[in-house]
Every structure is written in structure tokens, then in C-alpha cells.
C-alpha positions in Angstrom: 17.6 108.7 108.7 19.8 106.0 107.3 20.1 102.9 109.4 23.4 101.1 109.8 24.2 97.4 110.2 24.9 96.6 113.9 27.9 94.5 112.9 29.7 96.1 110.0 28.2 99.6 110.0 27.2 99.6 106.3 24.0 101.3 105.2 20.9 99.0 105.5 18.5 98.8 102.6 15.1 97.1 103.1 12.5 96.9 105.8 12.3 99.6 108.5 13.0 97.1 111.3 16.0 95.5 109.7 19.1 95.6 111.9 21.7 93.8 109.7 22.7 94.0 106.1 22.9 90.2 105.6 22.8 86.9 107.5 26.6 86.8 107.9 26.6 90.1 109.8 23.6 88.9 111.9 25.5 85.7 112.8 28.8 87.6 113.5 27.0 90.0 115.8 25.1 87.3 117.8 28.2 85.1 118.0 30.2 87.9 119.4 27.6 88.7 122.1 27.4 85.0 123.1 31.2 84.8 123.3 31.4 87.7 125.7 28.7 86.0 127.9 30.5 82.7 127.7 33.8 84.2 128.9 32.2 85.4 132.1 30.4 82.1 132.7 33.6 80.1 132.1 35.5 82.3 134.6 32.9 81.8 137.3 32.6 78.0 136.6 36.4 77.7 136.8 36.4 79.3 140.2 33.5 77.2 141.5 35.1 74.0 140.2 38.4 74.9 141.8 36.6 75.6 145.1 34.9 72.2 144.8 38.2 70.4 144.1 39.8 72.0 147.1 36.9 71.1 149.4 37.1 67.5 148.1 40.8 67.2 148.7 40.5 68.7 152.2 37.6 66.4 153.1 38.3 62.8 152.1 36.2 61.3 154.9 33.0 63.4 154.4 33.4 65.7 157.4 36.4 67.6 158.7 37.5 70.8 160.5 39.9 72.9 158.5 41.5 76.3 159.2 40.7 79.3 157.0 44.4 79.8 156.2 44.7 76.3 154.9 41.7 76.8 152.6 43.1 80.2 151.4 46.6 78.7 150.9 45.0 76.1 148.6 43.5 78.9 146.6 39.9 78.8 147.9 37.8 81.8 146.9 35.2 82.5 149.6 33.2 84.9 147.4 32.0 82.1 145.1 29.6 79.3 146.0 26.6 77.6 144.4 24.0 77.8 147.2 23.4 78.2 150.9 21.7 75.7 153.2 20.3 77.0 156.5 19.8 74.5 159.3 16.9 74.5 161.7 19.1 76.3 164.3 20.0 79.0 161.8 23.5 78.0 160.8 24.3 78.7 157.2 26.4 76.3 155.2 27.7 77.6 151.9 28.0 75.0 149.2 30.2 74.4 146.2 28.1 71.8 144.5 27.9 68.9 147.0 30.6 70.2 149.4 29.6 72.6 152.1 31.5 74.7 154.7 30.4 76.4 157.8 32.4 78.9 159.8 33.0 77.8 163.4 35.2 79.0 166.2 38.7 80.5 165.9 38.9 80.8 162.0 38.0 77.1 161.6 35.5 75.8 159.1 33.5 72.6 159.2 33.6 71.0 155.8 31.0 68.5 154.9 29.8 66.4 151.9 26.1 66.3 151.2 24.6 63.0 150.0 21.3 64.7 149.1 22.6 65.9 145.7 
């Protein structure tokens, strides 16, 4: 069975475990794979940084109550956050880097800034 280059599809001559016809094809193939991964990472990082910016703008004093609608109106995406912090009482803050938010009563969120980071 003839093996074909994973990048250009040409016939491969040489070792049985060879996957590319030359170094250029190997580089092209691997660069293309990394570029696809980087696109996803860039999209997620963009959302996280936008969320952080919104929390920073809504919270100039370090701790504030904000409505969910105000956060959504600013473009906040609740599906993306960097980590969760659980208090001793079981409350779970979701964080975007150093800014956290906790759902409280009547569609309000408590927005805080952590100094531990």
C-alpha cells in the first residue's frame, strides 16, 4: 500500500513510518493544526477578557451589587469564567481573573475584586 503525504497527498518514498514527503509539508501541516487550535483559544480569551473588562467597569470600588440585565446589556457572557471559589458557607463565586460575581436575590449579582491574585 502506498502512503501519501498528510499535507500535499503526494506519494511518500522512504521509511515505513514517514508521514510527510519533505520538511516543508511537515511544517505546513503542523502550522495549520496549531492555527486551528489558536483560533479557538483566541475566541475564548476574547470572551474572558471582555467579561473581565465589564466586571471592572461595573465595580470601581471593589464590591458592588449589579442587576443581571445591566451585565447582559454590557455584553457579559455568563457561560465563560476562569474559576469558581466556594465559601465556607457553600456560596459559589464565579471569577473572570480577579473579578468574581455571586448570584443573590431578585436577579442581582454581588461583584467583588479579589486581592489574593
